[in-house]
N, C-alpha and C positions, 0 to 999 in steps of 0.2 A: 544294794545287791541286785535288785531287779533292773535298775537302769543299766548296770554294768552288763547284765546278761542280754538286755535288748540291744545294746550297742555292739556286743559281740555277734549277735545274730545278724544285725544289719551289715556289719563288716563282712561276715561270712557270705551273706547273700550277694553282696556287691562283688566279692572276690569270685564266687561261683559264676555269677552272671558274666563277669569279664572273661573268665576262663572259657565258658561256653562260647562267648562271642569270638574270642581269638581262635579257638579251635575250629569253630564253624567257618570263619572267614578263611582260615588256612586251607581247610579241606575244599571249600568252594572254589577258591582261586586256583589251587593245584589241579582240581578236577577239570575246571574250565580250561586251564592252560593245556592240560593233557589232551582234552578233546580237540582243542584248536590245533595243537600240533599234529594230531592224528588226521584231522581234516586237511591240513596243509600237505601232509604226506600223501594222502589219497589224491589230492589235486595235482601235486607234483608228479606222481607216477602217471596219472592220466595225461598230464601235459607232455611228459617224456614220450609216451606212446603215440599221442597225436602228432608230435613233431617228427618222430621217426617215420611214421606212416606218410606224412606229407612230404618229407624230404625224399624218401624212397620213391614216392609216386612222381614227383617233379623230375628227379634224376632219371628214372626209367623212361618217362615220356620224352625227355629231351634226347636221351641216348637212342631211343627207338627212332626218333625223327632223323637224327644224324645217320643212323645205320641205313635207313631207307634212302636218304640222299646218296650215301656212298654206293648203295646198290644200283641206283640209277646211273651214277657216274661210271661204274664198272661196266654196266650194260652198254652204254654209249661208246665206251673206249674200244669195245670189240666190233663196233659197227663202222666200217670204213666208208659207208655211203649213207649217212644218217638222213632220214626223211621225216616229215611230220608224222606219218603213220607209225614209223619205228619209235619215235619219241612218245607218241600216244600210248603205245604198248608198254614200253619200258617204265613209264611213269604211272601205269595203272595201279600197282600196289600202293604207291604213295597217295594217289587220289582216293583209293578205297579205304585206307586205314591211317591216313595222316592224323597227327595229334591235334588236340584242341588248340586253336590259335594259329594253325598253319595257313598261310596264304598260298597264292599260286606258285607253281614250279616253272622255271624257265631254263633254257639253254642259251648261254652267252658265248660269243666268239670274239677273238681279238682280230681286228682288221686294220692293216696299215692305211695311211691316208690315200695312197695312190691305188688302192684295191677296193674302194668302197662301192663303186658302180658294179664291178664284177661280182663282188660278194652279194650284192642285192639280187642280181640275176640268178646266181647260183642257189641261194636259199629260196627264191621264188620257185625255181625248178624243183626244189626238194620238198615242196608242199606248203611253204609259207606264203600263201597267196595274198597279194596285195601289200606285201611287206615294203615299207619305205624306210631306208636307213637315214637317220638324221644326225650326222656327225656334229659334235661340238667344235666350234672354231678354236684353233690354237693347239689342238691335240694332234700329234703325229701318228698315234695309234689310238684306235677307238674300240670300246667294249660294247658291242651291240647285243641286244636281246632279240634273238631271231625266232625261237620256238617257245611257246608257253601254253599252259593250261591252268585252269582254276582248280582248287582243291576242296571247295565246299564253302568257302567264305568269299564274299565280294572283296575285291582288292582294289579299291579306287586309288590307294596310295602307291600302288606298284607302277614301275615304269611301263609305258606302252611298248609293244613290239617295235623295234627299230630305234629305240631311244639309246643314245650314247651315254654310258655312265662313267666313262673314263674321266679322270681329273680329280679334283678335291672331293672328299666325301667319304663316309664310312664304308659304303659298298665298294668303291674303287680300291680303297686300301685293303679291304678283306680279300678282294679278287687277286690282287698282286701278291699278297702274302700266301694265299692258297697255292697259286701257281709256283711260287719260288720254293715253298716248303714241301710241296707234293702232299699236302694234307688238308682236310676240311678245316676251314676257319670260320669264325663268327665275327661279324662287324660290331662296332660300337653301336649303341642304341640311338635311334632317331625317332622323333615324335610322329605320330600318325596324323596325317593331314586331315583325315575325315573324323578325327576324334576331337570334338570341340572342347571337351573337358581336359584334354591333355593328361589323362590319368594313366596312360600306359605308353611304353616304348615298343617299337618293333625292332627286330634284329634279323639280319640277313645271314643265312648259312650258305657258304660257298664251297662246293666240292670240286676240286680240279679234275679234269679229264685228261689223263695221260695214257697213251697206248702201252701195251705190254711187250713191245718189241725190245730187242737188245739195246737199241738206241731209242728210248721213248720219245714219242712225238706229242706235243701239247695240242689239244684240239679245242679246249674251251672250258667252261664251267657249268655245273648244274647249281642253280641258285633258288632258294626258297626263303620266304620270310616267316617269322614267328612273332605273333602278337603276345607279348609277355603277360599283359593283364588278363587276357582270355585264358591263357594256359594256367596261370595261378588261380584264377577264379574257379575253373572247372576242377582242378586238382584238389583244392581245399574243400570244395563241396563234397568230394568223395570221402573226406575225413568224417563228415557227418556229425560234427559237434558245433553247436551254436556259440560256444565260448571261445573259439579259436580264430584268430585273424593272422595275417601274414604279410611279409614284404620280401620281394625278391630283388637282390642287388647284384650287379655285374661289375667286374673291373673293366676299365677302359684301356685302350692301347697305351695311354700315357700314365697308367697306374692310378687313375682316379676311380670314382665309384658312381655308377648310374643306378638309380632306382628303377628297375625294370617295371615293377608294378607293385601295388599294395592292395590288400583286400581286408576291409574292416568289417567286423561283426559286432552285434550289441554286447554291452558289458563294459567293465572297467579293467582292462588287462593289467595284471600285476605279476605274471610269470612270463619269462622270456627264454626262448631256446634258439640256438643258432647252429647252422651246419653248412659246410661248403662242399662243392663238387666241381669237377672240371667240365667245361663245355667247349669242345674244340681246343682253341688256344686261349680260352678265357677261363677265369675262375668266378663262379657264381656262388652267392650265399643266400640261403633261405632262413629268414628270421620269423619265428612264429611267436605269437603272444596269446595268453589265455587269461580268463577271469577265473580265479581259484574258486569263487563261490559257485559258478556254473559248473566247473569241472568236478567239484566235490559232490554234486548232486543235491538232492532235497535236504540232506542233513547239514548243510553249511551253517544253519542258524542254531544248531544244537549247543555249541559252547556258550552263546549269549543266553540261551534259555536256561542252561544249567547255572550260569552265573547269577542271573536275576532270581531264579527260584531258590538258589542256595542262600543268597543274601536275605531274602524274605524269611526263609525257614530259620536261618541263624538268628535273626532278630526276634522271632517268636520264641525260640527255645531259650534265648538269653533272658527274655522277659519272664518266662515261666520259671526259670531257675532262680530268679531274683525274688519273685513273689512268695513262694512257700517259705523260704528262709527268712524273709523279712516278717512274715505274718505268723510264724509258729511260736 
């Protein structure tokens, strides 16, 4: 009889211990999963906010830049006798508040082959002292940079005054499209000559200058460059989160994709957000990536802590549940 009772107690103790173990494991795993889901949700919402902020900032900065160029073009269109002094005044707002990554601004004119010498004299008389027009051989029409000023960044990759940019190349294509469509266009990207790491591309914004007469007359282009990497770096810095990195991608004239720039930050990104916007005649996409652990804050380790603690506590409770039943 005693042996039967001892066997029943041992069976009851084992069953109770297993029940405690299963219940503890279930509660621990469910609690840890719930905390992990909550942390992911916090990180996801934070990532959404960072992405919206970065996208709005990039879009606003690019649109502001284009608006400033359009304003310069409109001012030049009303000046029938443009001089260097006039150009200096009308580009003042752009020089004072140009966006991050903006290079120099220039006025370019279209000159037929047989008018190069006369155009050189004319623009020298208008304040472009020492200007030497250097036509590319084989072009019947030349696109010369006749007036220019810096915007706050050195521009060693920009064409020198007098350089002919007509012919093959992203800038020439953008100029012709801007003239023909009467709207500001953006060139395909081209690498910066002075950037040894080749980590960013530059883009030329070309605003056509047409008079407001009943029969509009084309006078030239206002052109400025934008360094994509500098723009993206400065904008993402304003987001102010060490867990967010980004990549800016632009469509090309043939439908391809150019990586304008990328900006990496410490962490292991596992969250991705993407949003597009129009830049002149181009479509740009901003992709941001974030590390959920950094975005979740200091509590990212809580699910693992709960899991480890729950497993330890469950083991102890299961052992205590087995001992009294077995020894009573």
